C-alpha positions as CSV (number, residue, x, y, z in Angstrom):
1,M,0.8,125.0,127.9
2,S,-2.6,125.0,129.5
3,Q,-5.7,124.2,127.3
4,A,-7.7,126.9,129.1
5,G,-7.5,130.2,127.2
6,D,-5.8,128.7,124.1
7,P,-7.4,130.4,121.2
8,V,-6.4,127.7,118.7
9,T,-7.9,124.9,120.8
10,E,-11.1,127.0,121.2
11,K,-11.4,127.7,117.5
12,A,-10.9,124.0,116.7
13,K,-13.5,123.0,119.3
14,L,-16.1,125.5,117.8
15,F,-15.3,124.1,114.4
16,A,-15.9,120.6,115.6
17,I,-19.3,121.6,117.0
18,R,-20.1,123.1,113.6
19,M,-19.0,119.8,111.9
20,I,-21.3,117.8,114.3
21,R,-24.2,120.1,113.3
22,L,-23.4,119.7,109.6
23,Y,-23.3,115.9,110.1
24,Q,-26.7,116.0,111.8
25,H,-28.2,118.1,108.9
26,L,-26.7,115.9,106.2
27,T,-27.9,112.6,107.8
28,E,-31.3,113.7,109.0
29,K,-32.4,116.1,106.2
30,K,-30.3,115.0,103.2
31,R,-30.1,111.3,104.0
32,E,-26.4,111.3,103.1
33,F,-24.3,108.9,105.2
34,V,-20.9,108.5,103.5
35,L,-19.4,111.9,102.8
36,S,-21.0,113.2,106.0
37,K,-19.2,110.6,108.1
38,Q,-15.9,111.6,106.5
39,V,-16.3,115.3,107.1
40,L,-17.4,114.6,110.6
41,R,-14.4,112.5,111.3
42,S,-11.8,114.8,109.9
43,G,-13.5,118.0,111.1
44,T,-13.7,116.8,114.7
45,S,-10.2,115.3,114.6
46,I,-8.7,118.8,114.2
47,G,-9.7,119.8,117.8
48,A,-8.9,116.3,119.2
49,N,-5.3,116.5,117.9
50,R,-4.9,120.1,119.1
51,T,-6.0,119.0,122.6
52,E,-3.5,116.1,122.5
53,A,-0.8,118.6,121.4
54,V,-1.6,120.8,124.4
55,Y,-1.0,117.8,126.7
56,A,1.9,116.4,124.7
57,Y,4.7,114.6,126.5
58,S,7.5,116.2,124.5
59,G,8.2,119.0,122.0
60,R,8.4,116.5,119.1
61,D,5.0,115.1,120.1
62,F,3.6,118.7,120.3
63,L,4.8,119.3,116.7
64,H,3.5,116.0,115.5
65,K,0.0,116.5,116.9
66,N,-0.2,119.9,115.3
67,E,1.0,118.5,112.0
68,I,-1.8,115.9,112.2
69,A,-4.3,118.7,112.9
70,L,-3.0,120.6,109.8
71,G,-3.5,117.5,107.7
72,E,-7.1,117.0,109.0
73,C,-7.8,120.6,108.0
74,A,-6.8,119.9,104.5
75,E,-8.8,116.7,104.4
76,T,-11.9,118.5,105.7
77,L,-11.6,121.1,102.9
78,Y,-11.6,118.2,100.4
79,W,-14.8,116.6,101.8
80,L,-16.5,120.0,101.9
81,E,-15.6,120.5,98.2
82,L,-17.2,117.1,97.4
83,L,-20.3,117.9,99.4
84,Q,-20.8,121.1,97.5
85,A,-20.0,119.5,94.1
86,T,-22.6,116.8,94.7
87,G,-25.2,119.3,95.8
88,Y,-25.5,118.2,99.5
89,I,-24.5,121.7,100.7
90,T,-24.9,125.0,98.9
91,G,-22.0,127.2,97.8
92,E,-22.9,129.6,100.5
93,Q,-22.8,126.9,103.2
94,S,-19.5,125.6,101.8
95,T,-17.9,129.0,101.7
96,S,-18.9,129.8,105.3
97,I,-17.6,126.5,106.7
98,S,-14.5,126.4,104.4
99,N,-13.5,129.9,105.5
100,D,-13.5,128.7,109.2
101,C,-11.5,125.7,108.1
102,V,-9.0,127.8,106.1
103,E,-8.5,130.0,109.2
104,L,-7.6,126.9,111.2
105,L,-5.4,125.7,108.3
106,K,-3.4,129.0,108.4
107,L,-3.0,128.9,112.2
108,F,-1.7,125.3,112.1
109,T,0.6,126.1,109.1
110,S,2.1,129.0,111.1
111,I,2.5,126.9,114.2
112,V,4.2,124.0,112.3
113,K,6.4,126.3,110.3
114,T,7.5,128.2,113.4
115,L,8.3,125.0,115.3
116,K,10.2,123.5,112.4
117,T,12.2,126.7,111.7
118,N,13.1,127.4,115.2
119,N,13.8,124.2,117.2
120,D,14.2,126.5,120.3
121,S,10.5,127.1,120.1
122,L,9.8,123.3,120.7
123,P,8.6,123.1,124.3
124,T,10.7,120.7,126.3
125,Q,7.9,120.0,128.7
126,V,4.5,120.7,127.2
127,R,2.2,119.3,129.9
128,E,1.9,121.8,132.8
129,S,-0.8,120.0,134.7
130,V,-3.6,117.5,134.3
131,P,-7.0,119.0,135.1
132,D,-8.5,117.8,138.4
133,E,-11.9,117.5,136.9
134,A,-13.6,117.6,133.5
135,P,-14.5,121.0,132.2
136,P,-18.2,121.9,132.4
137,L,-20.3,121.1,129.4
138,P,-21.9,124.1,127.6
């Protein structure tokens, strides 16, 4: 599976960018350094694990990396709840970000369930190729 054109990887990357911006807002404007670090870590880990899955060395590794990404989605939702409950983000901000996270959660839940239900869907060789060069930065 190639990373280019993979909508799940792209959504996870856009979500990671959103988490980086949230972290910047929380640390610079709200002076919050503990919860913000947790939500940054879990929120960016979703995309990192999906990218690792795309370049997995086996079908089992592909499944495992997607399971980790699923868990990171759930953890991110928890940190977002705490940030809202403590007044660091508004209900509107929390809902908007959480909706994006829930969309990822549903995608990863579907991927993991499908892979576990149908072992034939586990790719035998996931890595098609390694990119010759790094992708351009936006």
